C-alpha positions, 0 to 999 in steps of 0.5 A: 523567487529567491525566497522560494528556491531554498533547501531547508534542513533541520539540524540544530535550527529553530524554525516556526513550524506553524508558518514555515517562515525562515530567517534570512540567513537560513534562506541562503544555506544548504543544509542536510536532513540528519539521520538519512545516510545509510552509507556502508562502512568498512566494506571492501571493494570486492564486497561492494561490487557484490552488493551493487547498491545504487548510491542515491541523493534524496530531494524533497520540496516542502510546500505545506505543513510543518518541518516534522511533516517534511522530514517524515516524508523524506524519511519514508522516501529513504525507507523506500529507497533502501527497500529498492536496494539503494544506499542513501547518501544525502537527504535535502529539503527545499522550502517553496510555495510550489514545485518548480514546473521546469526543474522541480527544485528551482533553477537556482538550486539545480547547480547546488544539487549537482555539487552535492551529487558530485561530492557524495559520488551519487549516481541517482537522484530520487525526488519526493514527488511525481515529476513530469517528463520535462522535469525529468529531462531538465534535471538529468541534463543539468545534473548528469546522473539518473533522476527518478521520482517517488512513483517510479521508485514505488513501481520498482519495489512492486516489481521486485516483490510481485510473485504471483502471475496476477501480481506481476501483470498488475505491476507491469501494467502500472509501469507501462502506463507510467512510462508511456507519456515519458518516452520523450523525456526519460533522458538520453537513452530513450531520446531517439527523435530530433524532429520538427524545428529541433533538428536545425531551426527550420522545416528542412532540418526537421525533414532530414532528421525526423523520419527514423527517430519518429518511427522508432518512438511511435513503434515503442509507443504502439508496442507499449499500448498493445502490451497494456491492452493485453495485460488488461485482458489478462487481469480481467480474466484473473479477476473473474477467477477471484470473483468466482471464489468470492461468490462461492464463499458468499453462497456458503455465507462465510463472513470475510474480514480484510486486513488493510493498512499502511505498508510495514504496519504488521498486517502479515504478522497479524494474520499469522498470529490470528490464523497461523498462516505462515505468510512471509513477514519482512521488515520492509515496505511492500513485502506483501503484494499478493493477497493471502486468504486464510480460514479462521474459526470463532469460539462458537465454531463458525468459520470466517476468512481473513485476507491480508492485502497490499499495504498503502502509502502516502501519495500512492501512485494512481497507476498502482491503485488502478492496476491493483483494483481487482486485488483491492476488491478483496477489501471492498467486498469484506464484511469487516475491515481491520485497519492496522496502524503502526503505533511506533511510527512517528506519525500514525495519524497521517498513516490512517489518513493516507489509508482511508484516502486509498480506501475511498478510491477502492470503494471501501469507505463505508465498510465497518472498520476496526482500528488496530494499533500494532507494535505497542511493544516498540511504542513509547507510553506517551504515544500510546496514551495519546492514541488511546485518547484519539481512538478510544475504540481501537484495539492495541496489540503487538503481533510480535509478542502476542499482547492483545491478540486474544482481545482482538480475536474476541472483538473481531468475532463480536463484529462479524455479521450474525446469521439471519434465521433462528431455528430449532431442529431435531436432526437424525444421527445419520445426518451428521453432514448437516450437523457439521455444516450448521456448526461450520456456517451457523451459530449454535446457541444450544445442543441436546442429544435425544434418542431420536437425534440431535436437537440444535438451536441455531442461527443460520442463513436462509438457505441452510434454514430451508434445508433444516425445515423438514427437521423442525422440532415443532413445525406449527410453532417454529421460531424464525426471527430475523437478526438483520 
């Protein structure tokens, strides 16, 4: 067991990245992951009180993969902690075959973690995984500071960034579903019962202590269940509104493009570049929770929609995926998925894998996908060459500088579904409304103006083709060709 209870860091040490084996001397060492500290310098006491940042120590368990994979995961956890408003003091990794079922990091190293917490002055420990109620309780009791896991951290960030009524309801639902099974083990603040044999070693002690505590705990649970049921009804009604809007766009045959990808990959910046949407752009994780849909126009005048969606992350909590299912339907119902990847990230391939994993849960894995590698201005040439070999059909852009945006726009337009029916019609000049609709929802192949009206050679959907039928240039020899 001692081999499994070792913190592993990477600072001037050569490790076998293939097998993960460690030298005996390394097994005894407690070493830190460099470059994670965000401790403020030269901050006066008054300024610090105004900032009120939580001081956190990060802990991860490395069970598989390479050292670089483990460090990338903890670095991402540090970015999540900073986004939530925390101040990262230390980052620690432990090499184990699997997390300890009682304390996550192994009983023998909890005291070492406690010493790091005390020496650094941290008030919170964040674990890079989802902890069970018993793991949370055991760690808090032994370390004597607040302990949270990756899931709780992500839920907290979502709660800070939710702006719309639907977004707030979805986040609250996810938080309550996460909290419900953890009421017993959330630490001293919510430990209100001492029932059963825990009150004094026998039935008498349990009877004497069980009543009020058990009642309070069950009352909390009942209230949470009622609130969860109410939130689900509210989200369902909001889903109906969203479905109505999508159905209206479907009736008008407006192609839909969904922008999806890893959090902070630059999806909102890309939407702004393509449509001038003016969506909030921040260098922060999960800055966008509420989907934004904007209209765009192709070079030949057809309209389509672009939707910016919530970003994904590795090990995205199941509660989030379930709560945001109605939002993710914007992706599932799209005609084209623009998958944005951060080209400057240390591990873009892992980003793509994590996003596709969530897309499977959202039912969008069969959508036509256009891979877009963003932030090429910040990526090194060697990485870009490797990614071009790996993804030869991807489009490489920079939403910040505008590089590659015109090419991206052209590729998106070429991948949009084309209307199904080809028609030649002569529209009288008093039917300008019908001409405008043809330009808006159809593909105009040619236009000619004659004394009797406007001659249009177009591709349109079946509904619009039926409206154009009375104006066919030659009803006996009409060209109707399916392009499905």
